[in-house]
C-alpha positions in Angstrom: -16.1 -0.8 12.3 -12.8 -0.7 10.5 -11.5 2.6 9.0 -8.3 3.0 7.0 -6.6 6.3 6.2 -3.7 6.4 3.7 -1.0 9.0 3.5 2.4 9.6 2.0 1.6 9.9 -1.7 3.0 12.6 -3.9 5.0 13.4 -7.0 8.5 12.0 -7.4 11.0 11.7 -10.2 11.9 8.3 -11.7 14.3 6.5 -9.4 13.0 8.3 -6.3 11.3 6.9 -3.2 8.1 7.3 -1.3 6.8 5.7 1.9 3.0 5.2 2.1 1.3 4.7 5.5 -2.1 3.3 6.2 -3.5 3.9 9.7 -6.2 1.6 10.8 -8.9 1.9 13.5 -11.1 -1.0 14.5 -10.7 -4.4 16.0 -9.5 -6.6 13.2 -6.1 -5.1 12.3 -4.0 -7.4 14.6 -5.3 -10.6 13.0 -6.1 -9.4 9.4 -3.9 -9.7 6.3 -3.4 -6.2 5.0 -2.9 -5.4 1.4 -1.8 -2.5 -0.8 -3.5 -2.1 -4.2 -3.1 0.4 -7.0 -5.2 1.5 -9.9 -3.9 3.5 -12.8 -6.3 5.4 -15.1 -8.1 3.0 -17.5 -6.7 0.0 -15.7 -8.1 -2.5 -13.2 -7.1 -2.3 -9.6 -4.3 -4.7 -8.9 -2.6 -6.1 -5.8 0.8 -4.7 -5.1 1.7 -6.3 -1.9 0.2 -8.0 1.2 1.3 -8.9 4.6 -0.2 -11.5 7.0 -0.6 -11.0 10.7 2.5 -13.2 11.0 4.5 -10.8 8.9 4.7 -13.0 5.8 4.8 -10.7 2.7 3.9 -11.3 -0.9 4.6 -9.0 -3.9 3.5 -8.5 -7.5 6.2 -9.4 -9.9 6.3 -5.8 -11.1 7.4 -4.4 -7.7 9.3 -7.3 -6.2 12.8 -6.1 -5.1 11.8 -2.4 -5.2 8.9 -2.2 -2.8 8.7 -3.4 0.8 5.5 -3.9 2.9 5.7 -3.8 6.7 3.3 -3.5 9.6 3.3 -2.2 13.2 0.5 -4.0 15.1 1.0 -1.8 18.1 0.4 1.3 16.0 -2.2 -0.5 13.8 -0.4 0.9 10.7 0.8 -0.8 7.5 3.5 0.8 5.4 4.7 0.5 1.8 8.2 1.6 1.1 8.6 2.3 -2.6 12.1 2.6 -4.1 13.4 2.9 -7.6 10.1 4.3 -8.7 9.2 4.1 -12.4 6.6 6.1 -14.4 4.5 3.0 -14.7 4.1 3.0 -10.9 1.9 6.1 -11.2 -1.5 5.2 -9.8 -3.8 5.7 -6.9 -2.7 3.5 -4.0 -5.2 1.9 -1.6 -4.9 -0.2 1.5 -7.3 -2.9 2.3 -8.2 -4.9 5.4 -8.7 -8.3 3.9 -10.6 -9.7 6.8 -13.3 -7.0 6.9 -13.0 -6.1 3.1 -12.5 -2.5 4.1 -10.7 0.0 1.8 -9.1 3.3 2.4 -9.8 6.4 0.4 -6.5 6.2 -1.6 -3.4 8.3 -2.0 -2.0 9.4 -5.4 1.5 8.5 -6.5 2.8 10.2 -9.6 6.3 9.4 -11.0 7.3 11.9 -13.5 10.3 14.0 -14.5 
């Protein structure tokens, strides 16, 4: 059974940075594509970035060039480095194991002055 635990959220001023982590337990991490999603109040959950087991990354247009997804298979952890944060990045961020369709509990990111 796969379990995902996110951490690293918080409040930051516009232009600031945060690094989210998602620690995974279970057997599928090493071969699963991992994704970071976000959901703002009143909006649908959207894909922010994903990374395959072969380290190929894709990004939403809204974050490309500002965010970077990475993974450490030995530590079964996926990261989301977020730079140049904007107020519109405010949301709950979730990681997902695409293979098992497992979600973490989410971590809140608030960008505000």
